[in-house]
C-alpha positions as CSV (number, residue, x, y, z in Angstrom):
1,M,65.3,124.1,99.5
2,N,68.7,125.4,100.5
3,T,71.6,123.7,98.9
4,R,74.1,126.5,99.3
5,W,75.6,124.8,102.4
6,I,77.8,122.8,99.9
7,E,79.5,126.0,98.8
8,S,80.6,127.0,102.3
9,E,83.5,125.2,104.0
10,T,82.1,126.3,107.4
11,D,78.6,124.9,106.7
12,V,80.1,121.7,105.4
13,L,82.1,121.2,108.5
14,F,79.1,121.9,110.7
15,R,77.0,119.3,108.8
16,L,79.8,116.7,109.1
17,R,80.2,117.4,112.8
18,D,76.5,116.9,113.3
19,S,76.6,113.4,111.7
20,K,78.3,111.2,114.3
21,S,79.1,108.3,112.0
22,T,80.5,110.4,109.2
23,F,82.4,112.7,111.5
24,A,83.9,109.7,113.3
25,N,85.0,108.3,110.0
26,L,86.6,111.6,109.1
27,I,88.6,112.4,112.3
28,H,89.5,108.9,113.4
29,F,93.0,109.2,111.9
30,A,93.7,112.2,114.2
31,V,92.0,111.1,117.4
32,E,93.7,107.7,117.1
33,G,97.0,109.6,117.3
34,A,96.0,111.1,120.6
35,F,95.6,107.7,122.1
36,P,98.3,105.5,120.4
37,D,98.7,103.0,123.2
38,S,95.9,100.9,124.6
39,E,92.9,103.3,124.7
40,H,90.3,103.2,122.0
41,A,90.4,106.3,119.8
42,L,86.7,107.1,120.2
43,S,86.3,106.0,123.9
44,H,86.4,109.6,125.0
45,D,83.9,112.4,124.4
46,L,85.2,115.2,122.3
47,L,84.9,119.0,122.4
48,V,84.8,120.3,118.8
49,A,85.1,123.9,117.6
50,I,85.0,125.1,114.0
51,N,87.0,128.0,112.5
52,V,88.7,129.2,115.7
53,P,90.6,132.4,115.0
54,R,94.3,132.3,116.0
55,R,94.1,135.2,118.3
56,Q,91.5,133.3,120.4
57,L,94.3,130.9,121.3
58,G,96.9,133.6,122.1
59,L,98.7,133.2,118.7
60,S,99.9,136.0,116.5
61,A,97.1,137.1,114.2
62,H,99.6,137.4,111.4
63,G,100.5,133.7,111.3
64,K,99.3,131.0,109.0
65,P,96.7,129.6,109.0
66,G,94.4,132.4,110.0
67,D,92.1,130.1,111.9
68,V,91.9,126.4,113.0
69,D,89.3,124.7,110.8
70,L,88.7,121.9,113.4
71,L,89.9,122.1,117.0
72,I,89.3,118.9,118.8
73,V,89.9,118.4,122.5
74,P,89.4,114.9,124.0
75,M,87.6,114.8,127.4
76,A,88.1,112.8,130.5
77,D,87.3,114.4,133.9
78,G,87.9,117.7,132.0
79,P,89.5,118.8,128.7
80,M,92.7,116.9,127.9
81,C,94.3,119.9,126.2
82,E,97.7,118.2,126.1
83,R,96.1,116.0,123.4
84,A,94.4,118.8,121.5
85,I,94.1,118.3,117.7
86,A,94.2,120.9,115.0
87,I,92.9,119.8,111.6
88,E,93.2,121.8,108.4
89,A,90.2,121.0,106.1
90,K,90.0,121.4,102.4
91,I,86.8,121.1,100.4
92,V,86.9,120.0,96.7
93,R,83.9,120.3,94.5
94,P,84.4,118.4,91.2
95,T,81.7,118.7,88.5
96,L,80.9,116.6,85.4
97,E,82.3,119.5,83.4
98,N,85.5,119.7,85.5
99,P,86.0,116.3,87.2
100,S,89.6,117.0,88.1
101,R,88.9,120.2,90.0
102,N,91.2,120.7,92.9
103,A,91.1,122.7,96.1
104,N,92.3,126.3,95.9
105,S,95.2,125.3,98.1
106,M,96.3,121.9,99.3
107,G,96.9,122.8,102.9
108,A,100.6,121.8,103.2
109,S,101.8,125.2,104.4
110,Q,98.9,125.5,106.8
111,V,99.6,122.2,108.6
112,V,103.3,123.1,108.8
113,G,102.1,126.4,110.4
114,L,100.0,124.4,112.9
115,L,103.0,122.3,113.8
116,N,105.1,125.4,114.4
117,D,102.3,127.0,116.4
118,G,102.7,124.0,118.8
119,F,99.5,122.1,118.6
120,P,100.0,118.6,120.1
121,L,98.5,116.8,117.1
122,V,98.0,118.1,113.6
123,G,96.0,116.7,110.6
124,L,94.9,117.4,107.1
125,A,91.5,116.4,105.8
126,H,90.5,116.7,102.2
127,I,86.7,116.3,101.6
128,T,85.5,116.0,98.0
129,I,81.9,116.7,97.3
130,P,81.2,116.1,93.6
131,T,77.9,116.9,91.9
132,P,75.8,113.8,91.5
133,L,76.1,112.0,88.2
134,P,73.0,111.5,86.0
135,P,71.5,108.0,86.5
136,E,72.7,106.8,83.1
137,M,76.3,107.2,84.3
138,H,75.8,105.2,87.5
139,W,77.4,101.8,87.9
140,S,75.1,98.7,88.2
141,I,76.3,96.7,91.2
142,P,75.1,93.2,91.9
143,W,73.4,92.3,95.2
144,W,75.0,89.4,97.0
145,S,73.2,86.9,99.2
146,G,74.2,86.6,102.8
147,A,74.0,82.8,102.4
148,L,76.7,80.6,101.0
149,G,76.1,78.5,97.9
150,P,77.1,74.8,97.4
151,D,80.6,76.0,96.6
152,R,80.8,77.8,100.0
153,K,81.0,81.2,98.2
154,P,78.5,84.1,98.4
155,Q,75.8,84.0,95.8
156,K,74.4,86.7,93.6
157,T,70.7,87.4,94.1
158,G,70.1,88.5,90.5
159,K,69.3,92.0,91.7
160,T,71.4,95.1,91.2
161,F,71.6,98.6,92.7
162,A,72.7,101.8,91.1
163,F,76.0,103.3,92.4
164,D,77.3,106.8,91.7
165,P,81.1,106.3,91.4
166,F,82.0,110.0,91.2
167,P,82.7,110.5,95.0
168,L,84.9,107.4,95.0
169,L,86.8,108.3,91.9
170,S,87.3,111.9,93.0
171,A,88.5,110.8,96.4
172,E,91.0,108.4,94.8
173,R,92.4,111.3,92.7
174,Q,92.6,113.6,95.7
175,Q,94.4,111.0,97.8
176,G,97.1,110.8,95.1
177,R,97.5,114.6,95.4
178,V,97.7,114.5,99.2
179,L,100.3,111.7,99.0
180,A,102.4,113.8,96.6
181,L,102.6,116.6,99.2
182,A,105.3,114.7,101.2
183,L,103.9,116.1,104.5
184,P,106.0,116.1,107.7
185,P,105.8,112.6,109.3
186,E,103.8,113.9,112.4
187,V,101.0,115.2,110.2
188,G,98.1,112.7,109.8
189,Y,95.8,112.9,106.8
190,K,92.5,111.5,105.5
191,V,90.5,111.9,102.3
192,M,86.7,111.6,102.3
193,G,84.3,111.4,99.4
194,I,80.8,112.7,100.0
195,T,77.8,111.2,98.2
196,L,74.8,113.6,98.1
197,S,71.2,112.7,97.8
198,K,69.2,114.0,94.9
199,D,67.9,117.0,96.8
200,R,71.5,117.5,98.2
201,Q,70.2,117.6,101.8
202,R,71.4,114.2,102.9
203,F,74.8,112.7,102.4
204,A,77.0,109.8,103.2
205,G,80.8,109.9,103.6
206,N,83.3,107.3,102.7
207,T,87.0,107.6,103.3
208,M,89.6,106.6,100.7
209,G,92.4,104.2,101.8
210,E,93.7,104.1,105.4
211,G,95.1,107.7,105.5
212,R,97.9,108.2,108.0
213,R,97.5,108.5,111.8
214,A,98.7,111.7,113.4
215,S,101.5,111.5,115.9
216,F,102.6,113.8,118.7
217,N,104.3,117.0,117.6
218,P,107.8,117.4,118.9
219,L,107.3,121.1,118.8
220,A,104.2,121.0,121.1
221,S,104.0,124.2,123.0
222,A,103.0,124.5,126.7
223,K,101.9,128.1,126.0
224,L,99.6,126.9,123.2
225,I,98.2,124.2,125.3
226,E,97.4,126.8,128.0
227,G,95.7,128.8,125.3
228,V,93.5,125.9,124.4
229,A,92.6,125.3,128.0
230,D,91.8,129.0,128.5
231,L,89.6,128.9,125.4
232,C,87.7,125.8,126.6
233,H,87.0,127.6,129.9
234,R,86.4,131.2,128.6
235,R,84.5,130.5,125.4
236,S,82.8,127.1,126.0
237,E,80.0,128.2,123.7
238,L,82.4,127.7,120.7
239,F,82.6,124.0,121.4
240,Q,80.1,121.2,120.8
241,R,80.5,118.1,123.0
242,I,80.3,114.9,121.1
243,R,79.2,112.0,123.2
244,W,79.8,108.7,121.4
245,R,77.7,106.6,123.8
246,S,74.6,108.7,123.8
């Protein structure tokens, strides 16, 4: 059974994109920035492309970052390219032997580059995928009854379930690192911890804290927005449309 997808940033992003609930949890901080007034962040379909080379957007091939990890374009009657979102993604893979393992780079210079390129909204997402802990290191968590007891408080059922705390703890550590970056105020960010199944084929993602909502880039470029619109039309096969209501 193939478990090598965990080792590839591209494969991880494709897997996350194909899981609506996990992907919504991951990108909400950025999409919410595109609709800061009264519209619900996930009320629009999205076009999502992964690892888009700079040159495809009319940008210099020598700039940084070399590609856009996640390019997200909200949809109305057509692509809303003036609200396009560029997200720099970093994958962290802690292990029991090296629980404090970090990403090769934190992404700060890349998101500054995306701002300078003129993307309307820019975000940074750190995704930590630790190896599952052995069962003897899992926490025992009590099940609570949905009914209230005589004291009007939830009651324990006497049953427990095993919980692997590694994704939560590693995401907490990673969030501290992201906060220490002192990113530009327009850049949104989110940290997600991924819990893998025993066979590493299934996963669940939980975000750490509230993150920070992206806000519109004062350096947004009309030329870059035109490049996004051209890409949507010229290379539509690069994008997957996410329909939240389907």
